[in-house]
Steps between C-alpha positions, in 0.01 A plus 500: 500500500247278322291472812491879528395541142225235544380679812481832325321347202256333744444828686446685171254245384308518824489877481379492142234242591390720791493804275295315240261372763432851612477638145292268287283799412806686368630200300148437362472869400830489309392185313153639427627840388764345266246258346256787440768712337623218281136431390466862399826484306387180334167642371675805353833367371451125484792444741461358853817658631689824566855545375566784744282429804713693754301815522174311542645264768625796701160663471316199641766483772386841629159381637681197642743718695231740609294201631781417739424815694139385558415333835278208386413280208160658450648835409769335287241298316308824428808673355578205275144470368502875436829473312366215283191707430712797389716270289190355333347837425817650359568195283140503379534860399821433303342193331200710396739769357683225314186338364359840399812648346730198445781685684656492840455791735739793460516825698360722225176302509409701812420782257236276343310446826217742406447314168547147629137386502434654157764287337297175501138424504524244775761407764661172400534288815754211488300202614816289537665747735190569703420129535853396600542793735168437663609143579833620637350770718218273620745227592721747682206650693365160592830344607607825664196497722578141608871552553499830681320342800744207520833665447725596795485860597720734299846570642524842659760708671767760440727269297219413260413865449865602443562219251168566321578876477847432354352255246222748413759778440704258292190397292406865436855580407522192282176595319636853439823364363319247279273767362802721434694230314185406303471855369837674509568417142192692387639800318259702291795671330680184396273211409745257347477285813152402394635310203698268727286491814415183704137593559235295316242772521262253673403431860719190485800720589413651835139411554207727513545669840870550447445641155253744643751611769776514240293709262413745781871528584589555137229756450584705812878476499645351180316663211626860510606631166794724479425741209872576484663710224230661295746589229584136460125429482463750219795358313342155528160617375631655183791257435326300226212565263280267301498467121193452282458163328572516127167327407251596765651813656273796445235327292240635737634848522223744574258225616275496801588251773271253680643260753280236666611309800267200522477348838619135508467469120652191344511358146285203597215744563423463127763288333510122448855367519540138569869513589494809723153464652423127512220547756346802328267503204691211350313264731189583301642330199378140470317244294207723417691833481793597292769755585370723217148492647618595845705785360203617303289505823779693673489761223132540573559539878803732462457681164682816600802338658543304178437821305798644675716184510464418133520856360781573255546818701580322827841404634470200731765446767479120518761457768404768750514426870385663819573418860369806672194640675256730328636830640856410407415387147295817463787724601758314298286544188475872565846595628711196402652443846415438862712535817566223740359482862212749469158514327536828321121569482517554879862592575567737207154603362593865446856456370587673175546245219560696181579178303154347551313447173241772585769757589711407200211539255398829663847641488564409137152544343272660768290181510258464787495158670212349702463180697193280555420210733169335591614433850496718810660845467733471803613142430884486474482876572454552123291821554827667623771311328359515148427869495817604678803273448385340168375826348150405389265796469223301661428169663147370445393216730184305562345775716531749213340273233141460409499126566345258744717439803539126503840502671371379833796293585260212562497326159438775245733721300405799292466439130774624270243528225292745699810713576591510132149589399468776759847656449578446132451866412735615779751223431525567129436868430465602136616866535864436614778249508473286811673245728261278687580238761232246593519248788229236496355291782241249374753212472639570851479188725385328693259314270146416600151533361420862418146608417622771263675245280193278458451587137849379429439171685184452286696560183771249609231243575336564163833395333579234766821683596623425855162384622405534869607217724333399830836526669529872544879488532514376141323808363775758565621486135142539379448809713841640394427455130153652531665809656727502197195519281406830661850622446465401135177704482685799638766464236233490233341820631843669485589379147157595367522845655838567363393391150174691506678822605788474259760432764584135424765578234705724732485330841743252655313249721715301744318222691682290758438269797640628828578154637399135456172367649637371829168518670368156584788347309329552162827567317665191648199290406460620136869479436549178700793648685526432872866481569833668424602157360265549204700524176304819412465668840544864390200447265296550822580870481453553125231765445347679197630817353347633179574837336275619218676772292207691357386327182842450345555170322812386671423129454391405854856424618541263794818591699651189659781651708456519879317816607343620817279782634802731534543483115155658440606854576811505271307320230230771495764775489676312211175484298429869565846587382613634842853445623551475876760443766592134525606488862150597612359191321520152637390357168564550134285553192341171381639574160859523637734202442591514871274330747438596863489313828206533734572560868179471707489740794198320627645151496876569521561284191692543176334345195558449130320236293780256584594584858317566829698570812553735795870407516741384240651272763176302502306528173146381559414426140731465201384397157682221325653736240619761750875430478778661699550772240132594522515505885811724491325738259194516725733564804645808329153628408387454861803695632417781259138493607585500871723803446206676336269405788748631759514831317123512465477435879700820545301698241178421677631538860643841426233606253787585270293659231320739735568861425748603227607145418174444334556806269840365417356169409236648272763717330725193435197298388405770245859527375524119463178502291572826313186664646 
């Protein structure tokens, strides 16, 4: 018996040795492909491994099995080199997407394909990935050329083809099953699973190629939304209403509304804070320069942002966070919610949204709303989405403004100050009450020398603020802050215009940053936060929100509770004295004792100022004072939020408010507000 076992082992070993001898090209391909994939994962997630490599391994098995049909090593060598090339190109695309947007690929991004090259000014190429992959591919090509002439001829015959066909069928079936089990839990109508999922939301789960395949499978077969019982939807919409704050509710009743989304705006644009921004302006403080002197210089560079920040009429949300992309932040500030899976600017641009701020103000007071942006008209499909779904009377973009077109995508951005100067009369009409939404662009990354910002560089140099360094990579913060100076100028033009035309005392101005400055790692550098292990990690996503309530002396309150971009919409309604329907809002008024939880559709992350996670089973960041009671409280808030998102999914997918349901909404809104 032992002799028989030894013989079989010997025969198996000989067979494997023979197979390996005939298939060095295949084995080398597998090794090269895996190393390239792991390199791509490492440069995006910092992990040199995959926790669920099975889909990827089956994918790279496919060219291996197909190669067994080919008659010689030359043709096999060609298919392996081609497969490596495709792997490299796909991974490079996903790395560029990650470096440009800081997110992994998801199916809905296919809608952004027409806008892809307008998002950034240059294509960030990962030197590490390209360098390592070039070495891997070069080694494979060189060794493959040497080995393919020396290896024994490939095995051929009916048995080989039958076995290969069976294995190929098994591989295709296995991939199909793996893609199914990777996505079957996706349920747009019940999202509670997302709170306890095993996914990290990075490429270290499945890898880049497998994530791409999985996202395609999810998008085509696992993202359908069942609109379901419309009566239940209606009951959900009207189940709860908001209440006005006792102190701030209605203090701006009858006011005009101005909302400004400032691209990539952060507090360190103009503030010195040694604790929060150790690598910002605080680095200017030294032996020959006091903190007070640096702050005085900053007031000279950014007079209008300080004018807003220090005004007794301004409410400052000191603990506001955003972990979204511009279009999502924009929508959340206008409608207070956002569905999962789709980008609504493309998927639902003509839906009826009676609860949007423009439609609400029109229904209650007959106010006309208009939107302005000094970027391209069709970018994010705003020219359709803003004037249809969101309810703006008009959308004025760069092409419609009397400004120089500097938005070449090659290093320049249009100037916010020029937009404000050219459009002030249209933005802030004197003959009627108005609601104006402004989206800026000057501080949009990436950050390089811009000719149209030269006067600001000169002013910075005059005060020796962030001087130019020979190492161009070290100048990103300088270029960013100079762009902030133009935004400051735009704010000054607006404030002066409102004062000169008697509008300042009856206008709410809300200014907020759409997301942190992730371009070129500026936010990480200034805040000195590079890891989830940092004891203040969520500080990375803290962004400015300032709300100036006319010229009322309210004491310049600084609100310290956690807030996010979803809180802006209910806060504006609260100030205006408008009650709304709570289940349509992901956030709460900043003046409410309750605090919200931010769920990022773009990053698949939940965040408060003390927690950062995509699954409660594996919390990525937890502050030292986030005890079990706090985590349990956040869990309940997340479950409530996910229930809202699942209903919002259905509202959008079925265009619930189309037709008579919009009339019903307006009637109930008027009744709620006694209008």
